[in-house]
N, C-alpha and C positions, 0 to 999 in steps of 0.2 A: 485539487484541495489534499491538504495533508491529511493521510490516514491516522487513523487513532494510533496504530502500531508506530509509525513514526514520532508522534508527539510523545510517545509513551518512553520512546528509545532516546528521545531528546532532552528530556525531564530526566532520565535515568544519567545522561553523559554530565549535565548540568550538576546535579547532587554531586556525584564525583568529583566533579572540578571543586566544588566549594568544600567537601571534605576533604580535601588534596591539601589546599588552602589553610583550612583548619589545624589539620594534622602538621603542617609544616609552620603554621605561626605558634601552636601547644610544646614544640619541639625546642623552638627558638626560647618560650616561655623558661621551658623546664633546665634547660641550658643554662641561662641568667639566674633561676632559683637554686640551681645547684652551686654555681661558682660564688653566689652571694652568703649560701648556707657555709661553703668550703671556708671563706672569708669570716665568718663568725666562729667555725669551731677552732681555727687557729688562732683568734684573739684569745678564745678561752683558753687554750693551750699555752699560749705566751705567758697567760697570768699565772697557771698552774706552774710554770715553770720558776716563778718568782717565789711562790709562797708556800707550795707543798714540797716537804724533804725529799731528797732523793733515797732510795732503797736500795742500799749495797745489794741486797740478795736478791733483788729481779735483774735476772739476765734476758736480753733481746739479740734472737736471732733471726738474719735476712738474708736469702739467697738470691742472687740474679732480679733484685729491685721487687722480689714478692713474689715472682713469675711461677716458682718452684721451690721444692724442697730436695735440693742438692747439693752436690760441692762441697766446700770447706765447710763453711758456717752448720750444714750437716751430719759431717765426719764430727766435730767438735762434739754438737750436743749429742750425738748417739753415744758417743765417750763417755760423755756426764751419765747418761741412762747407764750404760755397761757396770758403772763405779756407782749407781745409786743416788748421783747427786743431784737428778730431777727431782727427786722426792724432799731433798734437803732444802734447795733453792728454789725460788719461783722463776721459772722458763718460759718462754714466749715466743713463738713464730710466728713471723709475719707472711701473711699470704694473701693472693688475688683471689683463690678459691680456698676457702675453709675445708672444703669437704675430701683435700689431700690426706692421706692417711700417716700420720705420725707417732711413733712409739713412745711410752714412757708418759709422764704425766704434765707433759707442756701443755699449755692452752694456746690455741692458734686465733689469731686476730687479724682480720680484713685489714687491710692496708688503707689509709687515709679516713677510717670510721673515727667516730667520736672516742672509743675505748682504745683505739691504736696513738691517738695523740697524749691520752692520759698515760698510758704505758711508757710512751716513748720522754714523756713527762719527768716520770721517775725512775725509769730505769737507771741501773748501778753501774751496768756491763752493758754493752752494745757490741753484738759480732755480726759483720757484713762482710760480701765479698766484691759487694759494690757501693756507688755513691747514695748517701740520703739525701732526699732533697733539699734544698736550699732551706725551707721553712722549718726543718728540725733543727731544735737547737742543743747541742754540745755543752752541759750545764758544767761548771766545775766540781769536780768531784766525781764525776762520772768517767768512766773508761771506756775506751771504743777500740776495737780490736778490729783493724783491717787487715782482713784473709788474704785479699786481692783473688785473682782467678787466672794466673798463669805467669808463664816466663815470656818476656818480650822479643820477640822479633822483631814486629813493626813498630815505629815510635810511637812515643804516648805522650800525651799531656803536655808538658813546658818545654818538650825536646821537638813537638811536631811545626814544621815550618808550614803548614795550611791546613784548612780544615773542611771536610764536606760531607756532613754527618747530618742526613734527614733535610738537607736545605741550610743547615747553619753555616755558614762561611767565614763568620767573624773570629779568625783566630785567637784576637786578643781578647774578646768576651771569653771565647771559651777557655783560654788558660787562665784568666782572671776567675772565672767560677770555680776551676780546677783547684786553682791555690786556696781559694779562700774553703774548699773544702778540704783539704788535705791538711790545712791548719788544725781540724777537728781530731785527726787521728793520734792515738797513742803507741801503739802498737803498729807494726807491718811486718807480716809473713812474708819470708823471700824461699824459693825454691833453691836459690844457690848464689855462690859468691858473684857471677857474673850481675843477676838480678837485683843484688844488694847495691851495687855499684850504681846500675842504671837508675834502679826506684830512689836512691839520694838525690840525684840529679833532676829527675824528671817531674819528680813527685815536691822538691825540694822539703824533702823529710829529714829532721833531725831527731826524732824522737828515738823510741826502742825499736831497733830491727830484730825480728826473731828468723834469724837465718836456719830454717829447721826442717826445709820441705813443707809439702803441700798434704795436710789433713786428707785431703781426698785421695791423695794415694797410697794411704796406709793398706787398704784393702788390696792394692796389687802385691804387697808382702804376705798378707794374710790370706789370700783366695786366690793363688796362683798354683793352685794343684787340680787335677782330674776330677775329683769328687765334688767340689765346688764349681767348677766349671760347667760339670754336667746338670748339676741343678740349675745355676743360670741359665743354661739353654733352654732346658724345660721350662721352667719359669716362662723366660721370654718368647716361647713359642717357636723356637729356632729348629731346624731339622738337625737330628743328632749326626746324619750319616754326610754333611758335607762340610766343606772349608767356609769360613767367615770371613767375608771380604767388608771392614768398616770404612765407610765413606763419610767424614767428617771435614769438610771446608769452612773456612771463615766465612764472615761477611762481607760483603764490598759499600763503603762509604756513600757512594754516588749511585746504589739502585735501592730504593725504597720507595714505601708507599707515603708515609709520612715520618716525622721523626720519632725515631726508637723502632720502627716499624720495615725491617729490612727485608729484600726479596731474595728468592732463593733463585739466581740465573745462572745455572753451571753448563759448560758445556760439554759434559758428558753423554754421550750415546749409552743410555740404558739398552736401547734395544741390540745395538752390537755387541755389548756387556754380556745381555743376556746369551745371545746366539753363540758365543764365543766361550763363555763360562758357565754357563747355566748347569751344565752336567755335574760338576766339580763342586760349583759355590754358590753360595747367596750371598746377597748384599744388603747391608744395614746402611741406611741412610740416616744421620743425624744431622740435624740444622743446629747451627748457633742458636743461642738463646734470644738475639734479638732479632732474627728471621720470623718473619709472620708470613706463613704461608698454609695453604689447603688445597693442597696438590692433590689429585685424585692417582694414586699410585696404583688401582686396579686391574689396569692395564700388564703389570707386572707380578701380578701375584704369587707366589711360591719363588719368586725370586728377589724381588726387593722389600724389604723390611723396614719400614720407617717407624721412627721412634719420637717422640715428640720432646716439647723442653722439659718437660715432668720427669723422664726417664733419665736416671744418672748415668753419665758417660764414664764412669769407672766401672760399671757392670759389663758395659758395651765391651771396653777395653780389654777385658778378661776372655770374653767368648770371641773376641776376635782371632785369625790366624793372622792377617795383614791389615795394616791399616793403609788409606788412602787419604792422603788431606793435600793442602796448599800452602798457606802462611799462617795456620792457626797453631795455637800454644798447645794443642793436643799432641803434638809431635815430641813435647819435651816429657810430658805424662807418660803417653804409651813407652818411649823409649827405656822405661824401666824394665818391661817386660823382655827386651831383647829379642823382639820378635820385628819382620820385616816391615819398613815403611816406605810408601812410594808417594812421589808427590805431584798430583796433576795440575801444573803449572803454566795452564792455558794462556794466562794475560801477565805472565811475570814482569815483563818490562812494566807496562801501564800501571800495577799495582804498586812496582817499587819506587817509578820515577813520578807518577802523577798522584798517588792515592795516597801513601804514608812513608814510605821510603824505609831501609831495613837498619839494623843496629850494627849486624854482621854478614859478611860475604855469604849469603844464602847458598848459593851456586858452589861454593868451595866445601862447606860445611855440612851441608844435607847428605844425612846418612843411607842413601837409598837414592834410586833412580828419580830425575827432574825430566816428567812426560809434557809435550804440549798438546797430544789429539789422544781420543781415545784408542785408536790404534796402537799408539805408541805404549799406552797404559797398558792394555790388554798383553801385548808382546813382553813386557818386562814382567808383570805379572806371571807369564807363562815360563820365562825364562829365569828369573830373581836365583842369584848366587850370591849366599851370604859372603861368601870370601873375597868377592869383589868390592864387598862396601865395609871388611871386616876392620880396618884400620881407622875408617871414618866412624864408624859404629862406637867402636872403643874409646875415640877422643870426643863423640856427642856426649856420652855416658859421663866421663870424666869431668865435664865443663860443666853438665847441666844436672846431673843426679847425685852429686855427691854428697848431699843435706838429706836426702830422702832414705829414712830408715826402717818405716813401718810406725814409727811412734811421733809423729807432728802432733796428732790427735791428743795424746795425752799431756803431750809439753805444753799445749795450750792451755789445755784445763787445769793443769798444776797452776799458771800463771792465773788464770780466773778465781779459782779457789783462794790464793794470798790476797786477789782483790778485794774479792767477798769479806776477806777474815781480816780486812786491814795490814797484812804483811807485806806487801808489795813496795 
């Protein structure tokens, strides 16, 4: 006979099974309800874009699809704050997390909510470093300043021969979507003449190009001094008695969890790095903003310092004595500081030949040693000789940093003022 205890156990298991089914069904219904609600909100938004007048003094800023408050849009907005223009105009910062601290009078709005759509419907100026969703309508009379987010090494947009981004492999569809999006841009910021030529072609962009350097790099001119760097190290909780390595790799198109969420799969041996360099160095790890990881770095406490996508990388450039990267555009920004750069290119052939393809001869132009293994990287760090790369460093800076002068944010804000005042 079945005991009372066993009956009770089976009863509990049955209840758990039922609850699991109910929970699964509820998730399905909630997902459907959200999808339906979003459709309704977008319909209301579409109506608003037809009947509500644009407000020239409404200025919208978005960084990295709303995932953080960083980069070019942040620096442009903060220049407005420094000039008191955030009090004169209505500024809005689009964010996934509205708890992020933002200076000045800007209002923070949560992405894809009802208020977000209303503000996007009436905005007179839109500033972004990435693409707005397809359902956002760029209205006649609104001006869109596309700041972009880096000088290109790897092929972009219409120049790409193949695509593998989060499972999306339809290159023609990808190019069409990109082309339609770039039709909405009125201004495009370029860091240098090299970028200008590529952007004109790969984005099919024929409107106003602003070859002025990147606003996010203005701080590299203003704060590249011992006092500012000391304050930054203190703020970031970094040791003051050790040198800092900044490891900032790009993402890999074919290594992802789902579309828009990429993995951090580095061949770096952090145990060996700590063993050989831990007495003299600490290492900052900075993911690309598209990388979605929650790795446990506690094993490397005191050596590895991980900063997430909310930390502005410009501050990390300033505290870093050396940059370690691969094919990321961080190389073009960091080179302004004239500090050593090393390249950890363990998958060079695969990346170059199978994933993206390069615009220039990276092996020939790289202003620092290219390494394939952690052992090679460590040896290059310990024996780095600037004289060995002197000519390449000068050529690199002349080609890619000629427009950066520490005043890019100011120049963009002047344009925004002219737009708002109807003087453009």
